[in-house]
C-alpha positions as CSV (number, residue, x, y, z in Angstrom):
1,M,153.6,-7.0,244.7
2,K,151.0,-9.4,246.0
3,R,149.7,-12.2,243.9
4,R,146.2,-10.8,243.8
5,S,147.3,-7.3,242.7
6,F,149.7,-8.9,240.2
7,L,147.0,-10.9,238.6
8,A,144.5,-8.0,238.7
9,G,147.0,-5.9,236.9
10,A,147.6,-8.5,234.3
11,A,143.9,-8.8,233.6
12,A,143.3,-5.1,233.4
13,G,146.4,-3.9,231.5
14,G,147.6,-6.2,228.8
15,A,150.6,-8.4,228.5
16,I,153.3,-8.9,231.1
17,S,156.8,-8.5,229.8
18,V,159.9,-10.6,230.5
19,L,161.3,-7.8,232.6
20,D,158.1,-7.8,234.7
21,W,158.6,-11.5,235.3
22,L,162.3,-11.1,236.2
23,A,161.4,-8.4,238.7
24,W,158.9,-10.9,240.3
25,F,161.6,-13.6,240.3
26,E,164.0,-11.2,242.1
27,R,161.5,-10.7,245.0
28,Y,159.7,-14.0,245.2
29,G,161.7,-16.6,243.3
30,V,161.2,-18.5,240.1
31,P,158.0,-20.6,239.9
32,G,159.6,-24.1,240.0
33,T,157.1,-26.8,239.9
34,S,157.3,-29.1,236.9
35,K,153.6,-28.6,236.4
36,S,153.7,-24.8,236.0
37,L,156.9,-24.8,234.0
38,G,155.7,-27.5,231.7
39,L,152.4,-25.8,231.1
40,A,154.1,-22.4,230.4
41,S,156.6,-24.0,228.0
42,A,153.8,-25.8,226.1
43,S,151.7,-22.6,225.9
44,A,154.7,-20.6,224.7
45,Q,155.4,-23.1,222.0
46,A,151.8,-22.9,220.9
47,M,152.3,-19.1,220.3
48,G,154.0,-19.9,217.0
49,E,157.2,-18.9,215.3
50,P,159.3,-16.0,216.5
51,R,159.3,-12.8,214.4
52,Y,162.0,-10.2,213.7
53,L,162.0,-6.9,211.9
54,I,165.0,-4.9,210.8
55,Y,165.0,-1.5,209.1
56,W,168.3,-0.7,207.5
57,F,168.2,3.1,206.9
58,Q,170.6,5.2,204.8
59,E,170.4,8.7,206.4
60,G,171.2,11.7,204.2
61,G,169.5,10.7,200.9
62,W,171.1,8.1,198.6
63,D,171.5,8.8,194.8
64,S,168.5,6.6,193.9
65,Y,169.2,7.3,190.1
66,C,172.3,5.1,190.6
67,M,170.6,2.7,193.1
68,F,167.1,1.2,192.6
69,S,165.7,4.0,190.4
70,P,168.4,3.7,187.6
71,V,168.3,6.0,184.6
72,D,170.8,6.3,181.8
73,T,171.8,9.9,181.0
74,P,174.8,11.7,179.7
75,N,177.2,13.2,182.2
76,H,177.7,16.8,181.4
77,A,179.9,17.5,184.4
78,T,183.0,17.5,182.2
79,M,181.6,19.5,179.3
80,T,183.6,22.6,178.4
81,V,181.5,25.8,178.5
82,P,183.2,29.2,178.2
83,A,182.8,31.2,181.4
84,G,179.8,33.6,181.3
85,T,177.8,31.5,178.8
86,L,174.1,31.7,179.6
87,N,172.8,29.4,176.8
88,P,175.1,26.5,176.1
89,M,174.1,23.4,174.1
90,P,172.6,21.5,175.9
91,S,171.2,24.3,178.0
92,W,172.1,24.5,181.7
93,S,168.6,23.2,182.6
94,A,169.1,20.2,180.3
95,Q,172.5,19.2,181.7
96,F,172.8,16.1,183.9
97,Y,175.5,15.7,186.5
98,R,176.3,12.2,187.5
99,P,179.1,10.9,189.9
100,K,182.6,11.8,189.0
101,G,183.9,9.5,186.2
102,Y,180.4,8.2,185.3
103,P,180.0,6.1,183.3
104,S,183.1,4.0,183.8
105,A,184.0,0.4,184.3
106,T,183.1,0.7,188.0
107,Q,180.1,3.0,187.4
108,A,178.3,1.1,184.7
109,L,175.0,2.4,183.3
110,K,171.9,0.7,184.6
111,A,171.9,-3.1,184.3
112,V,169.5,-6.0,184.8
113,E,170.0,-9.0,187.2
114,G,167.2,-11.5,187.0
115,N,164.0,-9.3,187.1
116,I,165.6,-6.3,188.7
117,E,167.0,-3.2,187.1
118,Y,169.7,-1.6,189.1
119,G,172.3,1.1,189.1
120,Y,176.0,0.7,190.0
121,L,175.4,1.6,193.7
122,A,173.4,-1.7,194.0
123,R,176.0,-3.8,192.2
124,D,177.7,-4.9,195.5
125,G,174.4,-6.5,196.6
126,L,173.9,-8.7,193.5
127,S,174.2,-11.9,195.6
128,L,171.1,-10.8,197.6
129,F,168.9,-10.1,194.5
130,P,167.3,-13.6,194.5
131,D,165.9,-12.6,197.9
132,L,165.2,-9.0,197.1
133,A,161.9,-7.2,196.2
134,V,162.5,-3.7,194.9
135,V,159.9,-0.9,194.7
136,A,161.4,1.6,192.3
137,S,158.2,3.8,192.0
138,H,158.7,5.3,195.5
139,E,158.7,8.8,196.9
140,G,160.7,10.1,199.9
141,N,160.2,13.4,201.6
142,A,162.5,16.4,200.7
143,F,162.7,17.4,204.4
144,H,165.3,15.4,206.3
145,S,163.5,15.4,209.7
146,G,160.0,15.1,208.2
147,S,161.1,12.1,206.1
148,R,162.7,10.4,209.1
149,L,159.5,10.9,211.1
150,E,157.5,9.4,208.2
151,Y,159.6,6.3,208.0
152,H,159.2,5.8,211.8
153,Y,155.5,6.7,212.1
154,G,154.0,6.2,208.7
155,K,151.7,8.6,206.9
156,Y,148.5,10.1,208.4
157,S,146.8,13.4,208.6
158,S,148.2,14.8,211.8
159,Y,151.6,13.2,211.9
160,Y,153.3,16.1,210.2
161,A,153.6,18.2,213.3
162,P,157.1,17.2,214.4
163,S,157.2,19.6,217.4
164,A,153.8,18.4,218.7
165,L,153.4,16.0,221.5
166,R,152.9,12.5,220.3
167,A,149.5,11.0,221.2
168,A,148.9,7.8,223.1
169,N,147.6,6.0,220.0
170,E,150.6,6.8,217.8
171,R,153.3,4.1,217.3
172,T,156.5,3.9,215.3
173,V,156.7,0.8,213.1
174,M,159.1,-0.8,215.6
175,Q,156.9,0.1,218.6
176,A,153.9,-1.5,216.8
177,F,155.9,-4.6,215.9
178,C,157.4,-5.0,219.3
179,E,154.0,-4.4,221.0
180,A,152.6,-7.4,219.1
181,Y,155.6,-9.7,219.4
182,G,158.0,-8.4,222.0
183,S,156.7,-9.3,225.5
184,A,158.7,-12.5,225.4
185,A,162.0,-10.8,224.8
186,P,163.9,-8.9,227.6
187,L,164.9,-5.9,225.3
188,P,162.6,-6.2,222.3
189,H,163.3,-2.9,220.5
190,V,166.8,-1.8,219.8
191,S,167.6,1.2,217.6
192,W,170.8,3.0,216.4
193,H,169.4,6.4,215.4
194,R,168.9,9.7,217.1
195,W,166.0,12.0,216.1
196,L,167.9,15.2,216.9
197,S,171.2,14.3,215.4
198,D,170.8,15.8,211.9
199,G,171.2,19.5,212.9
200,E,167.8,20.7,211.7
201,L,166.0,20.6,215.0
202,S,166.5,22.5,218.3
203,E,166.8,20.4,221.4
204,A,165.0,23.1,223.4
205,T,162.0,22.8,221.1
206,Y,161.9,19.0,221.0
207,T,161.5,18.1,224.6
208,E,160.4,14.6,225.7
209,G,157.2,13.5,223.9
210,K,157.8,15.5,220.7
211,G,159.0,14.4,217.4
212,Y,160.3,10.8,217.7
213,Y,159.1,9.7,221.1
214,E,160.7,6.6,222.6
215,K,157.9,5.7,225.0
216,L,154.7,4.9,223.1
217,G,152.9,1.7,223.7
218,P,153.7,-0.8,226.5
219,A,157.0,-0.4,228.3
220,F,158.5,-3.5,226.7
221,A,158.1,-1.9,223.2
222,H,159.8,1.3,224.1
223,T,163.0,2.2,222.2
224,V,166.3,1.0,223.7
225,Y,169.2,2.9,222.0
226,G,171.8,0.2,221.2
227,Q,174.7,2.6,221.2
228,T,178.1,0.9,221.4
229,P,178.9,-2.7,222.3
230,A,180.3,-1.5,225.6
231,D,177.1,0.3,226.4
232,M,175.0,-2.7,225.5
233,R,177.1,-5.1,227.6
234,A,176.6,-2.8,230.6
235,R,172.8,-2.9,230.0
236,L,172.8,-6.6,229.6
237,G,174.9,-6.9,232.8
238,S,172.3,-5.1,234.7
239,L,169.7,-7.5,233.4
240,G,171.8,-10.3,234.6
241,S,171.9,-8.8,238.1
242,V,168.2,-9.0,238.3
243,T,168.1,-12.7,237.9
244,N,171.2,-13.4,240.0
245,G,169.3,-12.0,243.0
246,A,166.6,-14.6,242.5
247,K,168.6,-17.6,243.7
248,G,167.4,-19.2,246.8
249,V,164.2,-17.1,247.2
250,R,161.2,-19.1,248.3
251,I,158.5,-20.1,245.9
252,R,155.3,-18.2,246.5
253,Q,151.9,-19.8,246.8
254,F,151.1,-18.1,243.6
255,V,153.0,-20.8,241.7
256,D,150.7,-23.5,242.9
257,R,147.7,-21.8,241.3
258,L,149.6,-20.6,238.1
259,H,147.6,-22.9,235.9
260,D,144.1,-22.1,237.3
261,E,144.6,-18.4,237.8
262,F,146.9,-17.3,235.0
263,L,147.4,-19.8,232.2
264,T,143.7,-20.1,231.7
265,G,143.4,-16.3,231.5
266,K,144.2,-16.6,227.7
267,D,146.9,-14.0,228.0
268,G,149.2,-15.9,225.6
269,E,151.8,-13.1,225.3
270,S,152.3,-13.1,229.1
271,V,152.6,-16.9,229.2
272,R,155.2,-16.7,226.5
273,A,157.0,-14.0,228.4
274,F,157.0,-16.1,231.5
275,A,158.5,-19.1,229.8
276,S,161.1,-16.8,228.2
277,A,162.0,-15.3,231.5
278,V,162.5,-18.7,233.1
279,A,164.9,-19.6,230.3
280,I,166.8,-16.4,230.6
281,H,167.0,-16.8,234.4
282,R,168.5,-20.2,234.0
283,Q,171.0,-19.0,231.4
284,L,172.1,-16.0,233.4
285,S,172.0,-17.5,236.9
286,G,173.7,-20.8,236.0
287,A,170.8,-23.0,236.8
288,T,171.4,-25.0,233.7
289,G,174.8,-23.7,232.7
290,I,175.6,-20.1,231.5
291,T,174.8,-19.8,227.8
292,V,174.5,-16.0,227.6
293,N,177.3,-14.1,229.3
294,P,176.7,-10.3,229.0
295,A,180.4,-9.6,229.7
296,T,181.4,-11.5,226.5
297,M,178.7,-10.3,224.1
298,F,180.1,-8.8,220.9
299,T,183.6,-9.9,221.7
300,D,183.8,-13.2,219.7
301,A,186.8,-12.9,217.5
302,A,185.4,-15.1,214.7
303,L,182.2,-13.2,214.6
304,R,184.0,-9.8,214.5
305,T,186.0,-11.1,211.6
306,D,182.9,-12.3,209.8
307,F,181.5,-8.7,210.1
308,G,184.8,-7.0,209.4
309,V,184.8,-5.2,212.7
310,V,187.9,-3.2,213.8
311,P,188.2,-1.1,216.9
312,A,187.5,2.2,215.1
313,D,184.1,0.8,213.9
314,E,182.9,0.8,217.5
315,Q,183.4,4.5,218.2
316,P,180.7,7.0,217.6
317,T,181.4,10.0,215.4
318,S,180.2,13.6,215.8
319,T,179.5,16.3,213.2
320,S,178.5,20.0,213.3
321,V,175.7,20.8,210.9
322,N,174.1,24.2,210.2
323,E,176.3,25.7,212.8
324,M,174.6,23.6,215.4
325,P,176.8,22.1,218.1
326,A,178.6,18.9,217.2
327,R,176.1,16.0,217.2
328,S,176.4,12.2,217.4
329,K,174.0,9.3,217.0
330,N,176.0,7.6,219.8
331,A,176.2,4.7,217.3
332,P,179.0,2.5,216.0
333,N,179.5,1.8,212.3
334,T,176.8,-0.3,210.7
335,N,178.9,-3.5,210.6
336,V,179.0,-3.3,214.4
337,Q,175.3,-2.7,214.5
338,A,174.7,-5.7,212.3
339,M,176.9,-7.9,214.5
340,M,175.1,-6.7,217.6
341,T,171.7,-7.3,215.9
342,Y,172.7,-10.9,215.1
343,E,173.9,-11.7,218.6
344,L,170.9,-10.2,220.2
345,M,168.6,-12.2,217.9
346,R,170.5,-15.4,218.4
347,A,170.4,-15.0,222.2
348,G,166.7,-14.4,222.2
349,I,167.2,-10.9,223.7
350,S,165.7,-8.6,221.0
351,I,163.4,-8.8,218.0
352,G,163.2,-5.3,216.4
353,F,166.1,-3.2,215.1
354,W,166.7,0.1,213.4
355,I,170.2,0.1,211.8
356,E,171.4,3.5,210.5
357,N,174.7,4.8,209.1
358,R,176.5,6.7,211.9
359,Q,177.5,9.6,209.6
360,I,175.2,12.7,209.9
361,R,174.2,14.0,206.5
362,G,176.7,11.7,204.9
363,F,175.1,11.9,201.4
364,D,173.8,15.5,201.8
365,T,176.5,17.2,199.8
366,H,174.4,20.0,198.2
367,R,177.1,20.5,195.5
368,D,176.5,23.6,193.5
369,R,177.0,23.7,189.7
370,Q,180.5,25.3,190.0
371,S,181.8,22.7,192.5
372,I,180.4,19.9,190.4
373,R,182.1,21.1,187.3
374,S,185.3,21.7,189.2
375,N,185.1,18.2,190.6
376,Q,184.1,16.9,187.2
377,G,181.1,15.1,188.7
378,Q,178.9,14.6,191.8
379,S,180.3,12.9,194.9
380,D,180.5,9.1,194.4
381,Q,178.5,7.2,197.1
382,L,179.9,3.8,196.1
383,G,182.3,3.5,199.0
384,S,179.7,4.6,201.6
385,M,177.1,2.2,200.2
386,R,179.6,-0.7,200.2
387,R,180.8,0.1,203.8
388,D,177.5,1.0,205.4
389,L,175.0,-1.2,203.6
390,W,176.1,-4.1,201.3
391,T,179.1,-5.6,203.0
392,P,177.6,-5.8,206.5
393,L,174.1,-6.7,205.2
394,K,175.5,-9.7,203.3
395,A,177.4,-10.8,206.4
396,L,174.2,-10.5,208.4
397,V,172.0,-12.4,205.9
398,A,174.5,-15.2,205.8
399,K,174.4,-15.6,209.5
400,L,170.6,-15.4,209.7
401,K,170.3,-18.2,207.1
402,S,172.6,-20.5,209.0
403,T,171.3,-19.9,212.5
404,P,168.2,-21.6,214.1
405,A,165.7,-19.2,215.5
406,P,165.5,-19.7,219.3
407,G,162.2,-21.1,220.3
408,S,161.0,-21.9,216.8
409,P,158.6,-24.9,217.1
410,G,159.1,-25.5,213.4
411,G,162.8,-25.4,213.5
412,K,163.1,-22.4,211.2
413,T,166.2,-20.3,210.8
414,L,166.4,-16.7,211.9
415,W,166.2,-15.7,208.2
416,E,162.9,-17.4,207.7
417,C,161.4,-15.5,210.6
418,T,162.9,-12.1,209.6
419,T,161.7,-9.1,207.5
420,I,164.4,-6.6,206.4
421,V,163.6,-3.1,204.9
422,L,166.2,-1.1,203.0
423,A,165.4,2.6,202.6
424,S,166.8,6.1,202.6
425,E,165.0,9.3,203.6
426,M,165.1,10.8,200.0
427,G,166.9,10.8,196.7
428,R,169.2,13.5,195.2
429,T,168.8,15.7,192.1
430,I,171.1,15.4,189.1
431,S,170.3,18.7,187.4
432,G,169.0,22.3,188.1
433,D,166.4,24.4,186.3
434,V,167.7,27.9,185.4
435,A,164.6,29.3,183.7
436,G,163.7,31.4,186.8
437,I,167.2,32.9,186.9
438,L,167.3,33.8,183.3
439,M,163.9,35.5,183.5
440,D,164.6,37.5,186.7
441,N,166.0,40.9,185.5
442,V,165.3,42.6,188.8
443,K,167.3,40.3,191.1
444,F,169.9,39.5,188.4
445,P,169.9,42.5,186.0
446,T,173.2,41.7,184.2
447,D,174.4,38.6,182.3
448,A,177.3,38.3,184.7
449,E,175.0,38.2,187.7
450,K,172.8,35.6,186.1
451,Y,175.8,33.4,185.3
452,A,177.1,33.7,188.8
453,E,173.7,32.6,190.2
454,I,173.6,29.7,187.8
455,M,177.0,28.6,189.0
456,K,175.8,28.8,192.6
457,Q,172.7,26.7,191.9
458,D,172.4,23.5,194.0
459,C,172.4,20.5,191.7
460,C,172.4,17.9,194.4
461,Q,169.3,18.9,196.3
462,H,166.8,16.8,198.3
463,W,164.6,15.0,195.9
464,E,161.5,12.9,196.3
465,V,162.4,10.3,193.6
466,S,163.7,7.3,195.6
467,S,163.3,3.6,196.1
468,V,162.9,1.0,198.7
469,A,163.6,-2.8,199.0
470,F,162.4,-5.7,201.1
471,L,164.0,-9.1,201.9
472,G,163.4,-11.9,204.3
473,G,161.6,-15.1,204.8
474,T,158.2,-14.0,203.6
475,V,159.4,-11.8,200.7
476,Q,159.0,-12.9,197.1
477,G,162.5,-12.2,195.8
478,N,163.9,-11.4,192.4
479,R,161.1,-8.9,191.8
480,Q,160.9,-5.3,190.8
481,Y,157.8,-3.1,191.1
482,G,157.7,0.1,189.1
483,R,160.5,2.1,187.5
484,V,161.6,5.6,186.8
485,G,160.8,7.1,183.4
486,A,163.8,7.7,181.2
487,T,162.4,11.0,180.0
488,T,160.4,12.3,183.0
489,L,163.0,11.0,185.6
490,K,159.9,10.5,187.8
491,G,158.5,7.3,189.3
492,I,155.8,5.6,187.2
493,P,152.7,4.9,189.3
494,I,151.9,1.2,190.1
495,M,148.6,-0.6,190.4
496,P,147.5,-2.5,193.5
497,D,148.8,-5.7,192.0
498,G,152.3,-4.2,191.5
499,S,152.1,-3.7,187.7
500,L,152.7,-0.4,186.0
501,D,149.8,1.9,185.5
502,P,149.0,1.3,181.7
503,A,148.2,5.0,181.2
504,Y,151.9,5.7,181.3
505,D,154.6,4.9,178.8
506,P,156.7,2.2,180.5
507,I,159.9,3.6,179.0
508,T,159.6,7.4,179.0
509,G,157.4,7.5,182.0
510,A,155.1,10.1,180.4
511,L,151.3,10.0,180.5
512,I,150.2,8.6,177.2
513,S,148.2,11.1,175.1
514,G,144.5,10.7,175.7
515,R,144.9,8.6,178.8
516,T,144.3,9.4,182.4
517,K,146.0,8.1,185.5
518,A,144.2,5.1,187.0
519,A,142.3,6.0,190.1
520,T,143.9,3.2,192.1
521,S,147.5,3.6,190.9
522,F,150.0,5.1,193.3
523,L,153.6,5.9,194.1
524,S,154.6,4.2,197.3
525,D,155.8,6.2,200.3
526,A,157.0,5.7,203.9
527,G,153.5,4.9,205.0
528,H,153.2,2.0,202.5
529,V,156.6,0.8,203.7
530,Y,155.4,0.9,207.3
531,A,152.3,-1.1,206.5
532,T,154.1,-3.6,204.3
533,A,156.8,-4.3,206.9
534,L,154.1,-5.2,209.5
535,Y,152.1,-7.2,206.9
536,L,155.2,-9.2,205.9
537,S,155.7,-9.9,209.6
538,G,152.3,-11.5,210.0
539,L,150.4,-8.5,211.3
540,D,147.2,-6.7,210.0
541,P,148.0,-3.0,209.8
542,D,144.3,-2.1,209.7
543,A,143.6,-4.1,212.8
544,L,146.4,-2.4,214.7
545,R,145.1,1.0,213.7
546,A,141.6,0.0,214.7
547,A,143.0,-1.0,218.1
548,N,144.7,2.4,218.5
549,K,148.1,0.9,218.1
550,G,149.3,3.2,215.4
551,R,147.8,5.8,213.0
552,N,149.5,5.0,209.7
553,A,146.8,5.2,207.1
554,R,148.5,3.6,204.1
555,A,147.8,0.1,202.8
556,P,150.4,-2.6,202.6
557,M,151.9,-3.6,199.3
558,R,150.6,-7.1,199.5
559,F,152.3,-8.1,196.2
560,V,155.7,-8.1,197.9
561,K,154.8,-11.2,200.0
562,K,155.3,-14.7,198.8
563,P,152.1,-16.2,197.5
């Protein structure tokens, strides 16, 4: 690439990434004059603080009634009802089925910590509550793949065509974030999910460009699948080989004119990427001592102990779902993902991460009434939540709070520069309405057939009632917005300032007689989460949409941010 064409490309086509610069170094050498390096470094510092975004996603649908949408109900799973009974007291439709043993010493009814109501599935995260902002009036999507698409892309009129080709102006939340902040990192966007892993979708139908598409926006914002530590070490090793080839290559005349022809071009992201690439080159080539060795990444014994990593955690799992071939996310356990996230952040390699439990449909039990009664309760998610969320998240937060952010001119920690989103694609039901069965004398003409159908009824279905939480340096912690009504078991709408809609009873959740829902009140959804994550990271979601860098049409929940 000639200097002139290189500069022309920069002027015409946006920011130049770290990898663009490293490829230049490989062919032409590293610009080495004190003048150019000093100017680039100063310009990079002027760009401001680094930013990081982490989505921590529980695939399969958590039991939000025991998480951040807590409700106290009886547990009728152990109630004795003679076989064949169609109208017990309480009726089948009025029975609630909570986890096995609920309530017990380990499965306490909803409790309050500070300003946050929580269920027992959140108890292991109590130490994080001072930093946590919970949105309890939240809706998921009852379609696995549709919900996952929404949490990636947000909500807008044409998004819900999963099998359609994605358009050039669509962005996932990570692509939008990394497009804004990622040109100064070699591998900005690292994710541990797989769109086609859940068994609902045909690989023949979802060819490249459809559903979740990895390659929207500039190349440096494209999805890099983190996979296992061994996979990532190999990828980082190939990055190192790019810079190793740059030793001894002559400096081009381009360097002498770097200030006049490039730094004054006001392409700040490219300047920052240039400075970052020089630092990475020096680290990997040994110019100032090797500080990042790809071969030893994710192998530090002390760090592995801090995150509780054992060899089995590093191996992907595979599952057959809906009689589809066995599928895998090619992902290690979340404690390994969290450890890798921390090391990639600390080394200045990546800034955006999607952490996801490696199980496929781990929470998606679909227990019918008969199996729930036989089990004396729903499946208990406590062990999964502890293993896949709370234990590794607490380890990660501790590390972020104690580690300086690389390149931070203000000397901030990684924590102060990071936004973390906790979400699941949906909630789960705790009951089943049998009215339709009892009234259908055609399909179920006898009482015995009606009873058999009642026993087969799915009482752990997909459910829109869910919750979401935020934490990080810009989040106002120890806050809860919204709640689930004790009678309606539905989210109570919230106002634009985060308060409850006054038209609803704050305890039962029912609309107060004679009142009407406020025109501006809402239940949050994946689109609000998308916009809020970017807003907390210092971006204007409306400006990004206007610039054709994403289509999400929801507004950010501004009340989550520190004043």
